[in-house]
N, C-alpha and C positions, 0 to 999 in steps of 0.2 A: 788955273787956266790950262787947258789941254794943249798939247802940241799939235801943230798943223800936220795933217796927213800928207805924205809924199806920194800917194797913189790915188787913182780914180776908183772909188768903191764900186761903181757900176761895172767897170771893166773887170775888176777882180771878181765880182759876183757872177759875171758871165762865164768866167773860167771855172768857177766853182760849180755852176750849173752843169757844164759839160762833163766835169769829172764825176759828180754824183750821178748824172744821167747815164753815163756809159758804164760805170762800175757799181753803182748801187750804194746805199747808205753804209751797210756793214762792211763791205769790201774796201771802202775808201778810208784810208788812214789819214791822220793829221799830216803825216809826212807827204802823202799823195797831194794833199791840198797845198802844202808848202811848195811842192814842185810845180804844181799847176799854176800857182799865182806868183811865185817868186818872192813870197813874203814869209816871214817867220811866224811860228805859232802865236807868239805874243802879239804881233801886229794884227793877225787875223782875229784873235779873240778880243782884242781891244776894240776892234771895229765892229765885229758882228756877234760876239759872245762865243759860247762853246760850240762844239761840233754840231750838236742838235740845233742850236739857234742858227748856225750858219746854213744848215740844211733847210730849215724852215724859210730863211730869207731867200735861199736859192730857188725853192719851190715857188715862192711868190713872184720872184723875178721871171721865172719860166711862164707862169700864168699871165703875167703882164704882157710878155712878148708873144705869146701864142694863144692860149685858151681864151683870154678875155677879149682879144681882138676878134676872134671868131664869134664869140657871144654877141658882141656889138653888131656884127653883120646880121646874125640871126634875128636880133631884136628890131633892127631898123629896115631890113630889106622890104621893098615893095612887092617882091615876088617870093613869098615864104617857102613854097615848095622848091623853087629853084635854089634858094639859099641852103635848104637842107640837103638837096642833091649835091651841091658844090661842097658842102661840109663833109658828107660821107665819102665822096670820091677823092677829096683831098686827103682824108684819113687813109684811104686805100693806097694812094700814091706815096704818101710818106712812109707807110708801113711796109710797102713792097720794096722801097728803095733803101731801107736800113733795118737791121735787126735790133737796133737800140730801143725800139718801142717808144712809148710816150712817158716822159718823166713823171707825170701825174699818175698814170695808171700803174707804172712800175712801182711807184711809192705806195699805191694802194695795195699792191700784191705783197711787197717786201716788208714794209714798215708799219703800215696803218694799224694792223691788228695787235702790234706789240708796243705801241707808244700812244698814249692817250692824246697828247697835244698834236703830234703829227697826224694821227688818225682823224682828229677834228678838222685840221686844215684840209686834208684830202677829201673828207666827206663834204665839207662846205663847198669846195671847188666843183666836185661832181654834181652836187645839188644845183649849183649855179648853171652848169651846162644843161642839165635836164630842165631847169626852169626856163631857160632861153628856148630850148626846143619846144616846150609846151606853149610858149607865147607864139612862136612861129606856126605851130600846128593849129592853134586856135584861129589864127589869122587866115591860114590856108583853108580851114573848114568854113570860115565866114565868106571867103571869096569863091568857094566851090572847087578849088584846085586839090584839096586834100579830103579824103573820104570822111564823112560824118557818121559812117556806120559803126565806127569804133570810138570810144571815148578818148578825148584828146590826151588825158593823163596816161592812159594805157599805151597810146602810140608813142608818147614822149619817153616813157620807160622802156619801151621796146627799142626805139632808136638808140637810146643811151646804152642799153645792153649790147646792141650790135657794135657800137663804137668801141666799147671796152673789149668785146670779144675779138674784134679785128686787131686791136692793139696788142692784146695778150698773145694771140695766135701768130702775130708777126715775129715774135721772139723765137718761134719754132721754125724748123726747116719745112715750111709749107709753100706751095706754089702761089703765085700772084692770083691765079684764077680762083683759088679758094676764097681769098679775101674779097675778090670782086663779086663772087656769088653771094656772100653774106650781105654786102652792100646793096646789090641789085634786088635781092629778095625783099630786103627791108624797104627799099624805095617803092617796089611794086605794091607793097601793102599800104602805102600812103595815098596812092593815086585815087582820085574820086571814082567811085564805082568798083574799087578793088575788093571791098568787103573786108572780112576778117584777115589778119595778117597771114594766116595759113588756111587756105581753102581746103575743104574736105576732099581728100583724094589727090591733092596737089603735090607738087614736088616738095621734098624735104628742104629745109632752109639752107643746108650746105652739105656737101659731101667732102668731109675733111680728109681727103686722101693725102698721103705722103708723097713727096716728089720721088721720081724714079731714081734720081741721082743719089 
């Protein structure tokens, strides 16, 4: 019979999320996790498994608190274009207000290519986001608010790429305007009658200028 835990696993996992999110997987030591949670390595490992297992649990917690809630809105909104606009603009707002980026995208960049299990977790989460975007885009094409001149799956992939790009670029010293341009150009490509995402002779999707400071 196991001993009763003297801590709240959800609260501990939230602290672990913040530590992995801000420092990354490799740079976060077991001692860092002890300091963040106030628990010993033995307690952490007994509750969650080793460092990798703890990271995977933290990623799922992050997805539950953030990504999956946004997915639910995309899938159920009666105004699919507005839901996508809100999603993209919230990504810009979050990205402009912090250089920590997105825990999911950070994990894709840092860890996914080097660990099969974490890579599978990250890929599945990104596929879920793109699938929700696809549902919203198809509904928008049906109600006429989103262009039908481009296949829905292509638009979903394009929006997904823009989200990832904004999140990655936010880790760099770029101006908020650069992130806004990415989002606004993507949104313009969705509007009914907008045609292809990049019209011939149109503006480039973004001028990735460095800030003057």
